[in-house]
Rosetta silent file (secondary structure, phi, psi, omega in degrees, C-alpha in Angstrom):
SEQUENCE: MRLLFAVLLLGMLAAPAAQAATITGSEILEIPSGQTGSGNGTLDLRLFTFSGSEIGNASGGSDFDNGNNTLPQGGGADTSFFDESYITTAGELQAYFDLNFPGATDIQLVLFLDLNETGNGQPNNTLVLLDIVRNPVSVQGSPNPFGDVTSDEQAAIDQVSTGGSTIANLDPAPAANLPVNSQGAGFADYAIATGIDPFGLDPNDVLLFNISMELLNNGAEEIFLSGTFRGSDVPGVAPIPEPGTALLVGAGLAGLAAARRRRD
SCORE:     score description
SCORE:     0.000 S_00000001
   1 L     0.000  -41.016  178.784    0.000    0.000    0.000 S_00000001
   2 H   -62.684  -37.808  178.510    2.876    2.351    0.856 S_00000001
   3 H   -62.970  -43.919 -179.763    4.393    1.589   -2.547 S_00000001
   4 H   -61.894  -43.576  179.650    1.146    2.424   -4.309 S_00000001
   5 H   -62.965  -41.142 -179.317    0.821    5.734   -2.434 S_00000001
   6 H   -64.770  -40.942  178.981    4.417    6.636   -3.273 S_00000001
   7 H   -65.934  -41.281  177.153    3.901    5.890   -6.958 S_00000001
   8 H   -59.220  -46.184 -178.991    0.688    7.938   -6.991 S_00000001
   9 H   -64.030  -44.207  179.428    2.437   10.895   -5.381 S_00000001
  10 H   -62.526  -40.741  179.528    5.404   10.666   -7.735 S_00000001
  11 H   -62.839  -37.963  179.895    3.075   10.484  -10.719 S_00000001
  12 H   -69.826  -38.194 -177.248    1.237   13.616   -9.605 S_00000001
  13 H   -75.709  -32.981 -174.807    4.448   15.569   -8.997 S_00000001
  14 L  -107.531   21.730 -177.772    6.176   14.465  -12.179 S_00000001
  15 L   -62.125  136.197 -179.905    3.161   14.433  -14.491 S_00000001
  16 L   -68.584  162.066  177.456    4.095   15.456  -18.041 S_00000001
  17 L   -61.472  151.642 -177.466    2.724   18.617  -19.625 S_00000001
  18 L   -60.869  142.526  177.649   -0.745   18.304  -21.125 S_00000001
  19 L   -73.074  157.221  177.786   -0.892   16.967  -24.669 S_00000001
  20 L   -63.095  139.220  176.353   -2.121   19.192  -27.477 S_00000001
  21 E   -71.133  135.359  178.947   -5.879   19.171  -27.871 S_00000001
  22 E   -99.257  125.376  178.796   -6.938   17.483  -31.104 S_00000001
  23 E   -96.724  103.797  179.791   -9.692   19.183  -33.095 S_00000001
  24 L  -102.315 -176.208  179.003  -11.513   16.438  -34.985 S_00000001
  25 H   -60.431  -29.614 -178.729  -14.741   16.497  -36.960 S_00000001
  26 H   -73.737  -14.090  175.776  -16.713   15.971  -33.744 S_00000001
  27 H   -93.602   -0.868  176.618  -15.369   19.297  -32.402 S_00000001
  28 E  -105.871  104.224 -166.608  -16.677   21.191  -35.455 S_00000001
  29 E  -111.305  130.281  178.336  -20.343   21.702  -34.638 S_00000001
  30 E   -70.646  133.011  178.876  -23.067   23.035  -36.893 S_00000001
  31 L   -99.570  131.909  177.699  -24.898   26.034  -35.425 S_00000001
  32 L   -55.085  144.057 -175.353  -28.636   26.361  -36.168 S_00000001
  33 L   -56.157  131.149  175.077  -29.361   29.065  -38.695 S_00000001
  34 L    75.217   14.031 -174.445  -29.627   32.572  -37.274 S_00000001
  35 L   -92.221  -49.188 -173.354  -28.714   31.591  -33.712 S_00000001
  36 L  -105.922  100.080 -176.960  -25.206   32.857  -32.975 S_00000001
  37 E   -85.198  152.538  174.737  -24.784   36.422  -34.166 S_00000001
  38 L  -111.084   87.613 -179.571  -21.523   38.283  -34.603 S_00000001
  39 L   119.459   55.965 -174.124  -22.373   41.765  -33.444 S_00000001
  40 L  -120.768   36.595  176.139  -25.562   41.638  -31.371 S_00000001
  41 L   105.146  -16.874  174.670  -24.888   44.166  -28.638 S_00000001
  42 L  -108.532  167.399  178.796  -22.003   42.419  -26.910 S_00000001
  43 L   -82.116  110.111  172.221  -18.337   42.614  -27.752 S_00000001
  44 L   -97.241  127.960 -175.462  -17.468   39.765  -30.102 S_00000001
  45 E   -84.867  108.765 -177.489  -13.715   39.426  -30.500 S_00000001
  46 E   -86.644  114.517  177.238  -12.987   39.257  -34.213 S_00000001
  47 E   -85.557  -46.221 -178.099   -9.841   37.291  -34.940 S_00000001
  48 E  -133.697  131.877 -178.645  -10.273   37.063  -38.724 S_00000001
  49 L  -154.221 -178.417 -179.160  -12.631   39.145  -40.824 S_00000001
  50 L  -116.684   -7.545 -169.837  -13.065   40.929  -44.150 S_00000001
  51 L  -108.760  132.261  177.379  -14.258   44.316  -42.887 S_00000001
  52 H   -72.475  -17.320 -176.335  -12.116   47.255  -41.911 S_00000001
  53 H   -86.304   -5.436 -173.766  -14.859   48.616  -39.675 S_00000001
  54 H  -122.048   22.156 -172.388  -14.907   45.624  -37.321 S_00000001
  55 L  -101.582   -8.998 -174.058  -11.244   45.049  -36.524 S_00000001
  56 L   -69.321  -27.860 -178.300  -10.700   47.361  -33.542 S_00000001
  57 L    49.886   46.411 -179.852  -12.054   44.905  -30.952 S_00000001
  58 E  -126.345  140.545  176.634  -12.757   47.823  -28.638 S_00000001
  59 E  -152.053  117.666 -177.712  -15.810   48.545  -26.488 S_00000001
  60 L    60.033 -125.430 -179.619  -15.925   51.227  -23.824 S_00000001
  61 L   -87.790    3.899 -177.856  -12.772   50.939  -21.755 S_00000001
  62 E  -100.684  131.509 -178.492  -11.837   47.550  -23.220 S_00000001
  63 E  -141.561  113.147 -177.666   -9.389   47.373  -26.098 S_00000001
  64 L  -109.587  172.849 -178.440   -8.065   44.058  -27.392 S_00000001
  65 L   -58.429  139.678 -177.420   -5.696   43.198  -30.228 S_00000001
  66 L   -65.703  154.542  178.989   -7.054   44.188  -33.629 S_00000001
  67 L   -80.657  159.187  172.190   -8.423   41.570  -35.990 S_00000001
  68 E   -84.200  113.210 -173.885   -6.819   40.358  -39.201 S_00000001
  69 L  -108.304   34.539 -179.006   -9.108   41.840  -41.867 S_00000001
  70 L  -105.993   16.267  175.478   -7.552   40.371  -45.012 S_00000001
  71 L   -67.696  149.250 -178.751   -9.947   37.465  -45.493 S_00000001
  72 L   -61.360  143.070 -178.222  -11.454   37.357  -48.995 S_00000001
  73 L  -124.461    9.885  176.329  -14.668   39.320  -49.343 S_00000001
  74 L    72.795 -131.804 -178.700  -15.808   38.542  -52.851 S_00000001
  75 L    87.809   17.061  175.201  -17.277   41.464  -54.699 S_00000001
  76 L   128.884  -25.556 -179.061  -17.234   39.841  -58.090 S_00000001
  77 L  -121.344  131.484  179.184  -14.152   37.624  -58.230 S_00000001
  78 L   -68.934  137.189  171.919  -13.891   34.214  -56.638 S_00000001
  79 L  -124.284  116.529 -165.597  -11.101   33.710  -54.110 S_00000001
  80 L   -89.202   -8.030 -175.134  -10.752   30.042  -53.342 S_00000001
  81 E  -157.704  165.210  165.741   -8.525   30.045  -50.249 S_00000001
  82 E  -150.113  150.696  176.088   -6.869   31.962  -47.422 S_00000001
  83 E  -133.880  103.964 -172.662   -3.899   31.313  -45.102 S_00000001
  84 E  -136.437  168.712 -177.586   -3.850   33.791  -42.204 S_00000001
  85 E  -136.913  160.009  175.853   -2.718   34.289  -38.605 S_00000001
  86 E  -146.704  134.795 -178.352   -3.755   36.156  -35.464 S_00000001
  87 E  -124.027  142.712  176.770   -1.645   36.780  -32.352 S_00000001
  88 E  -160.035 -169.681  176.470   -2.640   37.819  -28.830 S_00000001
  89 E  -118.618  156.760  175.074   -1.958   36.879  -25.211 S_00000001
  90 H   -61.233  -35.065  179.570   -3.776   34.548  -22.838 S_00000001
  91 H   -61.204  -39.572  178.401   -4.152   37.526  -20.501 S_00000001
  92 H   -68.407  -38.615  177.277   -6.139   39.466  -23.106 S_00000001
  93 H   -65.373  -40.805  177.357   -8.385   36.470  -23.733 S_00000001
  94 H   -61.082  -42.799  178.985   -8.929   36.067  -19.991 S_00000001
  95 H   -64.970  -36.583  178.758   -9.859   39.755  -19.735 S_00000001
  96 H   -63.994  -47.039 -179.016  -12.242   39.365  -22.672 S_00000001
  97 H   -70.130  -33.913  175.101  -14.077   36.424  -21.105 S_00000001
  98 H   -62.413  -36.564 -179.628  -14.141   38.160  -17.707 S_00000001
  99 H   -64.903  -42.875 -174.455  -15.780   41.147  -19.398 S_00000001
 100 H   -90.871  -29.073 -176.979  -18.535   39.081  -20.998 S_00000001
 101 L  -132.641   64.316 -175.220  -18.943   36.254  -18.460 S_00000001
 102 L   -58.460  128.953  176.826  -17.878   37.649  -15.053 S_00000001
 103 L    82.585   -3.907 -178.408  -17.273   34.907  -12.514 S_00000001
 104 L   -69.416  143.867 -178.851  -17.818   32.036  -14.969 S_00000001
 105 L  -118.855    4.106 -175.111  -15.704   28.944  -14.368 S_00000001
 106 L  -119.294   43.082 -177.325  -16.678   26.817  -17.385 S_00000001
 107 L   -84.530  133.152  169.021  -15.049   28.786  -20.205 S_00000001
 108 L  -126.242  144.300  178.840  -13.673   26.989  -23.245 S_00000001
 109 L   -75.534  104.431 -179.384  -11.999   28.679  -26.185 S_00000001
 110 E  -116.517  124.427  177.298  -14.559   28.133  -28.957 S_00000001
 111 E   -92.560  133.936  177.993  -14.049   29.693  -32.384 S_00000001
 112 E  -105.559  130.452 -176.706  -17.159   30.644  -34.329 S_00000001
 113 E  -111.461  119.598  176.682  -17.000   30.461  -38.138 S_00000001
 114 E  -105.631  108.967  174.556  -19.340   32.586  -40.252 S_00000001
 115 L   -89.128  138.091  179.577  -19.390   31.440  -43.885 S_00000001
 116 L  -140.494   85.639 -176.623  -20.871   33.929  -46.351 S_00000001
 117 E  -103.802  156.913  179.521  -20.905   32.538  -49.869 S_00000001
 118 L   -69.554  150.024 -178.226  -22.838   33.764  -52.885 S_00000001
 119 L    58.067 -129.179  175.356  -26.144   32.086  -53.655 S_00000001
 120 L   -91.725    0.315  177.581  -26.256   28.886  -51.653 S_00000001
 121 L    76.668  165.440  175.029  -22.485   28.783  -51.502 S_00000001
 122 L   -70.591  143.996  177.736  -20.163   25.953  -52.316 S_00000001
 123 L   -81.937   -0.600 -172.487  -21.088   22.678  -50.589 S_00000001
 124 L  -127.837   30.237  172.302  -17.438   21.902  -49.919 S_00000001
 125 L   -52.384  129.172 -168.846  -15.970   24.873  -48.021 S_00000001
 126 E  -127.488  129.485  173.113  -13.035   23.181  -46.318 S_00000001
 127 E   -84.816  112.338 -173.754  -11.044   23.923  -43.179 S_00000001
 128 E   -90.283  -41.188 -175.715   -7.511   22.952  -44.182 S_00000001
 129 E  -145.646  136.860  170.225   -5.467   24.017  -41.165 S_00000001
 130 E  -150.013  113.105  172.888   -6.157   25.212  -37.649 S_00000001
 131 E  -139.587  152.965  178.491   -3.485   25.271  -34.994 S_00000001
 132 E  -122.742  119.189 -175.618   -2.848   27.310  -31.874 S_00000001
 133 E  -107.233  129.786 -179.796    0.798   27.794  -30.914 S_00000001
 134 E   -97.441  126.756  175.686    1.800   28.790  -27.395 S_00000001
 135 L    53.473   59.755  173.223    4.803   31.082  -26.937 S_00000001
 136 L   -61.278  148.766 -178.673    6.370   31.027  -30.414 S_00000001
 137 L   -74.359  -43.363  177.256   10.027   32.042  -30.382 S_00000001
 138 E  -141.106  149.769 -179.676    9.745   34.334  -33.385 S_00000001
 139 E  -134.834  134.759 -177.550    6.862   35.602  -35.507 S_00000001
 140 L   -56.003  131.222 -178.520    7.146   37.231  -38.916 S_00000001
 141 L    88.462  -10.581  177.546    6.993   41.012  -38.610 S_00000001
 142 L    51.693   51.404  175.734    7.789   40.856  -34.859 S_00000001
 143 L   -66.617  151.684  179.792    4.386   42.073  -33.594 S_00000001
 144 L  -104.798   98.651 -176.858    4.224   42.930  -29.889 S_00000001
 145 L   -69.507   -9.820  176.897    1.232   41.069  -28.423 S_00000001
 146 L   -89.082   -3.424  169.796    1.710   42.899  -25.103 S_00000001
 147 L  -104.293 -148.690  177.564    0.866   46.121  -26.909 S_00000001
 148 L  -109.910   98.789 -177.282   -2.045   46.669  -29.283 S_00000001
 149 L   -66.394  130.673 -178.807   -1.347   44.560  -32.371 S_00000001
 150 L   -84.359  165.443  177.487   -2.619   46.288  -35.501 S_00000001
 151 H   -62.777  -40.010  179.508   -4.543   44.672  -38.320 S_00000001
 152 H   -63.330  -39.154  178.277   -1.624   45.191  -40.700 S_00000001
 153 H   -66.535  -39.369  176.913    0.709   43.407  -38.267 S_00000001
 154 H   -61.492  -45.763 -176.492   -1.718   40.497  -37.964 S_00000001
 155 H   -66.161  -26.858 -176.136   -1.985   40.219  -41.740 S_00000001
 156 H   -78.590  -12.593 -176.416    1.804   40.270  -42.191 S_00000001
 157 H   -66.311  -48.237  175.285    2.382   37.106  -40.102 S_00000001
 158 L    54.052   36.087  175.876    1.164   34.761  -42.870 S_00000001
 159 L    63.570   24.472  178.945    1.676   31.674  -40.675 S_00000001
 160 L  -104.113  112.002  178.556    5.444   32.247  -40.532 S_00000001
 161 E  -156.714  168.819  175.848    6.880   31.586  -37.061 S_00000001
 162 E  -131.510  153.355  173.015    9.420   29.435  -35.250 S_00000001
 163 L    68.401 -168.817 -177.270    9.380   27.510  -31.988 S_00000001
 164 L    84.875  176.845  178.994    6.670   27.333  -29.380 S_00000001
 165 E  -123.322  136.483  178.942    4.369   24.429  -28.569 S_00000001
 166 E   -81.100  119.422 -177.798    1.172   23.524  -30.395 S_00000001
 167 E  -103.553   -6.885  172.434   -1.648   23.327  -27.838 S_00000001
 168 E  -158.509  139.988  177.781   -4.463   22.597  -30.324 S_00000001
 169 E  -153.583  152.132  179.799   -4.463   21.366  -33.886 S_00000001
 170 E   -77.449  123.865 -179.760   -6.825   20.106  -36.568 S_00000001
 171 L  -155.768  116.922    6.138   -6.500   16.350  -37.042 S_00000001
 172 L   -78.671  156.026  176.910   -7.344   14.912  -39.453 S_00000001
 173 L  -124.005  138.105   -0.829   -6.685   17.773  -41.819 S_00000001
 174 L   -72.802  164.381  179.023   -8.345   18.909  -43.925 S_00000001
 175 L   -77.792  169.837  177.634  -11.645   18.744  -42.068 S_00000001
 176 L   -59.713  156.200  178.348  -14.873   17.463  -43.570 S_00000001
 177 L   -56.101  143.385 -174.853  -16.641   19.716  -46.049 S_00000001
 178 L  -120.514   90.395  179.626  -18.486   22.573  -44.351 S_00000001
 179 L   -70.781  151.371  175.403  -21.656   23.601  -46.206 S_00000001
 180 L   -65.045  132.674  174.709  -23.245   26.981  -45.511 S_00000001
 181 L  -127.599   -2.752  176.361  -26.158   26.636  -43.096 S_00000001
 182 L  -138.908   73.621 -170.715  -26.775   30.268  -42.102 S_00000001
 183 L   -57.921  133.935  178.467  -26.536   32.145  -45.370 S_00000001
 184 L   106.372  147.636  179.232  -25.439   35.750  -45.087 S_00000001
 185 L   -69.368  149.644  174.655  -22.934   37.624  -42.944 S_00000001
 186 L   114.581  -12.269  178.618  -23.721   38.170  -39.292 S_00000001
 187 E  -136.648  141.775 -179.364  -24.399   34.652  -38.009 S_00000001
 188 L   -74.093  144.479  172.706  -22.089   31.732  -37.303 S_00000001
 189 L   -96.430  -31.195 -175.653  -22.396   28.523  -39.298 S_00000001
 190 E  -142.515  149.254  168.194  -20.072   26.466  -37.074 S_00000001
 191 E  -110.397  134.120 -179.207  -18.558   26.385  -33.598 S_00000001
 192 E  -116.747  108.695 -178.649  -15.054   24.905  -33.354 S_00000001
 193 E   -82.553  123.824 -176.961  -14.192   23.644  -29.869 S_00000001
 194 L   -92.629  -14.333 -176.987  -10.450   23.847  -29.203 S_00000001
 195 L    76.428   11.874 -176.541  -10.412   22.062  -25.841 S_00000001
 196 L  -105.394  127.980  170.738   -8.462   24.979  -24.312 S_00000001
 197 L   -91.138  108.635 -176.774   -9.369   26.606  -21.009 S_00000001
 198 H   -61.027  -26.391  179.789   -7.964   30.144  -21.372 S_00000001
 199 H   -82.154   -4.414  172.959   -7.823   30.500  -17.587 S_00000001
 200 H   -87.501   -1.111  179.396   -5.590   27.431  -17.424 S_00000001
 201 L  -102.174  158.754  173.877   -2.858   29.406  -19.214 S_00000001
 202 L   -73.196  136.206 -179.203   -0.423   31.941  -17.811 S_00000001
 203 L   -55.451  -27.041 -179.403   -1.619   35.487  -18.598 S_00000001
 204 L   -86.028   -0.413  176.250    1.790   36.191  -20.182 S_00000001
 205 L   -65.671  135.244  174.000    1.505   33.281  -22.617 S_00000001
 206 E   -93.664  133.603 -179.709    1.507   34.403  -26.254 S_00000001
 207 E  -119.571  126.972  178.552   -0.985   32.578  -28.483 S_00000001
 208 E  -113.388  120.414  178.629   -0.651   32.394  -32.267 S_00000001
 209 E   -99.456  126.119  174.938   -3.695   31.214  -34.262 S_00000001
 210 E  -118.625  125.443 -177.288   -3.064   29.875  -37.783 S_00000001
 211 E  -136.320  134.154  174.553   -6.092   29.141  -39.980 S_00000001
 212 E  -130.277  141.558  172.269   -6.411   28.100  -43.623 S_00000001
 213 E  -134.433  155.187  176.456   -9.499   27.415  -45.715 S_00000001
 214 E  -145.224  178.934 -178.061   -9.972   26.442  -49.345 S_00000001
 215 L    58.167   36.522  174.313  -12.668   25.576  -51.900 S_00000001
 216 L   -91.261  164.498  171.256  -14.442   28.835  -51.100 S_00000001
 217 L  -128.034 -162.497 -171.954  -16.290   30.914  -53.647 S_00000001
 218 L   -64.367  103.662 -179.795  -17.331   34.555  -53.915 S_00000001
 219 E  -179.507 -172.388 -175.829  -18.217   35.561  -50.362 S_00000001
 220 L  -132.462  133.438  178.799  -16.806   36.690  -47.037 S_00000001
 221 L  -106.260  160.881  176.184  -15.810   34.668  -43.995 S_00000001
 222 E  -150.323  137.680  179.301  -15.408   35.716  -40.373 S_00000001
 223 E  -127.344  124.551 -170.348  -13.920   33.874  -37.379 S_00000001
 224 E  -148.366  165.209  168.504  -14.620   35.261  -33.929 S_00000001
 225 E   -98.602  138.970 -175.054  -15.062   34.630  -30.217 S_00000001
 226 L   -91.128  133.903  172.978  -18.612   35.158  -29.019 S_00000001
 227 L   -85.988    2.032 -179.934  -19.492   37.585  -26.259 S_00000001
 228 L  -112.549  -36.616 -175.005  -22.836   35.805  -25.897 S_00000001
 229 L  -116.529  116.333  170.628  -22.008   32.098  -26.085 S_00000001
 230 L   -91.654  175.832 -173.855  -19.269   30.490  -24.046 S_00000001
 231 H   -54.650  -41.793 -175.925  -18.268   26.884  -24.632 S_00000001
 232 H   -70.555  -12.897  179.686  -20.816   25.375  -22.248 S_00000001
 233 H   -84.419  -12.337 -173.990  -23.660   27.176  -24.060 S_00000001
 234 L   -96.580  117.681  178.844  -23.070   25.360  -27.349 S_00000001
 235 L   -56.660  130.905  178.421  -24.822   21.973  -27.659 S_00000001
 236 L    97.478  -13.549  178.245  -22.290   19.230  -28.274 S_00000001
 237 L   -80.020  116.879 -178.000  -19.268   21.038  -26.836 S_00000001
 238 L   -73.402  140.607  177.665  -17.732   18.677  -24.292 S_00000001
 239 L   -66.775  153.422  177.333  -16.653   20.217  -20.962 S_00000001
 240 L   -83.739  128.164  178.622  -12.939   20.483  -20.223 S_00000001
 241 L   -61.500  145.453  174.745  -11.860   18.075  -17.423 S_00000001
 242 L   -61.709  133.458 -177.656  -10.603   19.703  -14.246 S_00000001
 243 H   -54.778  -41.823 -178.860   -6.759   19.624  -14.377 S_00000001
 244 H   -63.723  -37.542  178.801   -6.495   18.061  -10.925 S_00000001
 245 H   -65.653  -43.603 -179.387   -8.926   15.310  -11.870 S_00000001
 246 H   -63.158  -42.113  178.849   -7.020   14.459  -15.033 S_00000001
 247 H   -63.969  -43.470 -177.519   -3.721   14.302  -13.161 S_00000001
 248 H   -64.312  -43.031  179.551   -5.173   12.165  -10.395 S_00000001
 249 H   -63.962  -45.397 -179.474   -6.720    9.696  -12.811 S_00000001
 250 H   -62.749  -44.119 -179.965   -3.527    9.428  -14.860 S_00000001
 251 H   -66.828  -37.635  179.538   -1.337    9.011  -11.821 S_00000001
 252 H   -63.562  -42.815  178.586   -3.709    6.472  -10.319 S_00000001
 253 H   -63.694  -40.813  178.820   -3.650    4.339  -13.449 S_00000001
 254 H   -64.655  -39.797  179.987    0.152    4.494  -13.547 S_00000001
 255 H   -65.670  -42.098  178.722    0.350    3.537   -9.884 S_00000001
 256 H   -63.416  -40.347  179.243   -1.976    0.577  -10.282 S_00000001
 257 H   -64.309  -41.905  179.791    0.029   -0.677  -13.248 S_00000001
 258 H   -65.322  -41.756  179.621    3.281   -0.383  -11.309 S_00000001
 259 H   -64.266  -37.917  179.559    1.831   -2.161   -8.294 S_00000001
 260 H   -65.532  -41.870  178.940    0.538   -4.980  -10.475 S_00000001
 261 H   -62.946  -36.596 -179.829    3.966   -5.423  -12.085 S_00000001
 262 H   -64.109  -42.589  179.836    5.517   -5.521   -8.604 S_00000001
 263 H   -66.237  -36.265 -179.304    3.171   -8.315   -7.483 S_00000001
 264 L   -70.088    0.000    0.000    3.853  -10.275  -10.659 S_00000001
């Protein structure tokens, strides 16, 4: 029994860092048409957009890093893909969620995707890449995420960085085809659960979002955080396990295995 307790304690103290969250097809959830608006009286944090008027991410005394507004917007010529980046800090995300959901303890970083294709849109809009990198060593253009990153600085990153650790990634990639289900700008078509608790990160952590899509047609996309819907509000979004519970379960399983080997 003493051996088992010692192994459990050692496992808890020496537990490895959490593995990157995997974003599979089951984490990409269709939102009912007209339900999740982007711009309905609360501050929605726009990471990627097509409009110059919606990139400031400021409301009252709150001012967050500007959005990347270089996503294709149509207007007559088809643009079939984009490869873009957005950088900020965990501290800014924590402040954003505190602003919209004061005192909430069940926050998950959920990205909302608004597809806006002409007519009924292509039936095969495809998410090619989505990864979130924690504390990259270098980022193209050297933006300062502890200041107020401008839209031009966000657009200049172009997914060029070195180092850091990937804490969420799309796998398998590309994702399944994503048909339009809420035609027109202003409402999300999909929620993408990343499995990341922003309050589980250090406020000084730098987060780099890289997103690519292809097989788009003439229209405008937008990717944002909702000031109305947190992760637990979206049907199908699984809750994030408490860190202590995950460690205890993992350590317990390791301890039981070690004890069994000892008896054998």
